[in-house]
C-alpha positions as a LaTeX table, in Angstrom:
\begin{tabular}{lrrr}
\hline
Residue & $x$ (\AA) & $y$ (\AA) & $z$ (\AA) \\
\hline
Unk1 & 8.62 & $-15.73$ & 2.49 \\
Unk2 & 12.15 & $-14.33$ & 2.60 \\
Unk3 & 14.55 & $-15.57$ & 5.22 \\
Unk4 & 14.97 & $-13.23$ & 8.17 \\
Unk5 & 18.47 & $-11.80$ & 8.42 \\
Unk6 & 20.28 & $-9.75$ & 11.02 \\
Unk7 & 21.74 & $-6.43$ & 9.92 \\
Unk8 & 24.77 & $-5.33$ & 11.94 \\
Unk9 & 26.43 & $-1.95$ & 11.43 \\
Unk10 & 29.21 & 0.04 & 13.04 \\
Unk11 & 29.49 & 3.81 & 12.78 \\
Unk12 & 31.75 & 6.02 & 14.86 \\
Unk13 & 32.46 & 3.18 & 17.29 \\
Unk14 & 28.77 & 2.46 & 17.95 \\
Unk15 & 27.33 & $-0.89$ & 16.87 \\
Unk16 & 23.70 & $-1.51$ & 15.93 \\
Unk17 & 21.75 & $-4.66$ & 15.18 \\
Unk18 & 18.31 & $-5.10$ & 13.62 \\
Unk19 & 16.27 & $-7.75$ & 11.83 \\
Unk20 & 15.91 & $-7.32$ & 8.07 \\
Unk21 & 12.11 & $-7.36$ & 8.32 \\
Unk22 & 12.13 & $-4.59$ & 10.99 \\
Unk23 & 15.19 & $-2.43$ & 10.18 \\
Unk24 & 13.71 & 0.59 & 11.95 \\
Unk25 & 13.95 & $-1.25$ & 15.30 \\
Unk26 & 17.68 & $-1.07$ & 16.00 \\
Unk27 & 19.42 & $-1.99$ & 19.22 \\
Unk28 & 22.80 & $-0.47$ & 20.05 \\
Unk29 & 25.90 & $-1.48$ & 21.94 \\
Unk30 & 29.55 & $-0.58$ & 22.40 \\
Unk31 & 30.47 & $-3.90$ & 20.78 \\
Unk32 & 28.93 & $-6.11$ & 18.14 \\
Unk33 & 28.22 & $-8.78$ & 20.78 \\
Unk34 & 26.40 & $-6.30$ & 23.02 \\
Unk35 & 24.19 & $-5.06$ & 20.16 \\
Unk36 & 23.38 & $-8.64$ & 19.09 \\
Unk37 & 22.63 & $-9.63$ & 22.70 \\
Unk38 & 20.17 & $-6.74$ & 23.09 \\
Unk39 & 18.49 & $-7.70$ & 19.79 \\
Unk40 & 18.20 & $-11.34$ & 20.89 \\
Unk41 & 16.76 & $-10.35$ & 24.28 \\
Unk42 & 14.11 & $-8.24$ & 22.53 \\
Unk43 & 13.16 & $-11.21$ & 20.33 \\
Unk44 & 13.02 & $-13.47$ & 23.41 \\
Unk45 & 10.70 & $-10.96$ & 25.12 \\
Unk46 & 8.32 & $-11.02$ & 22.15 \\
Unk47 & 8.35 & $-14.82$ & 22.08 \\
Unk48 & 7.86 & $-15.22$ & 25.84 \\
Unk49 & 5.45 & $-12.37$ & 26.61 \\
Unk50 & 3.99 & $-11.30$ & 23.28 \\
Unk51 & 5.12 & $-7.74$ & 24.01 \\
Unk52 & 7.47 & $-6.00$ & 21.61 \\
Unk53 & 9.94 & $-3.87$ & 23.59 \\
Unk54 & 10.79 & $-0.39$ & 22.39 \\
Unk55 & 13.90 & $-0.30$ & 20.25 \\
Unk56 & 16.71 & 2.00 & 21.24 \\
Unk57 & 15.73 & 4.38 & 18.43 \\
Unk58 & 12.20 & 4.79 & 19.78 \\
Unk59 & 13.32 & 5.50 & 23.34 \\
Unk60 & 15.73 & 8.33 & 22.46 \\
\hline
\end{tabular}
């Protein structure tokens, strides 16, 4: 199994972060740290509750 990586991008001053195995589930922020924090919180939610939160792309 391939190692899971984090993909971080910046376009037009907007940062996004996603896991390489789920690139369609991106979380955004005004800084790289904010985007990574939102991604980590979503992963923590899955681990703690078993529920996968909606990514920012799915809630727009």
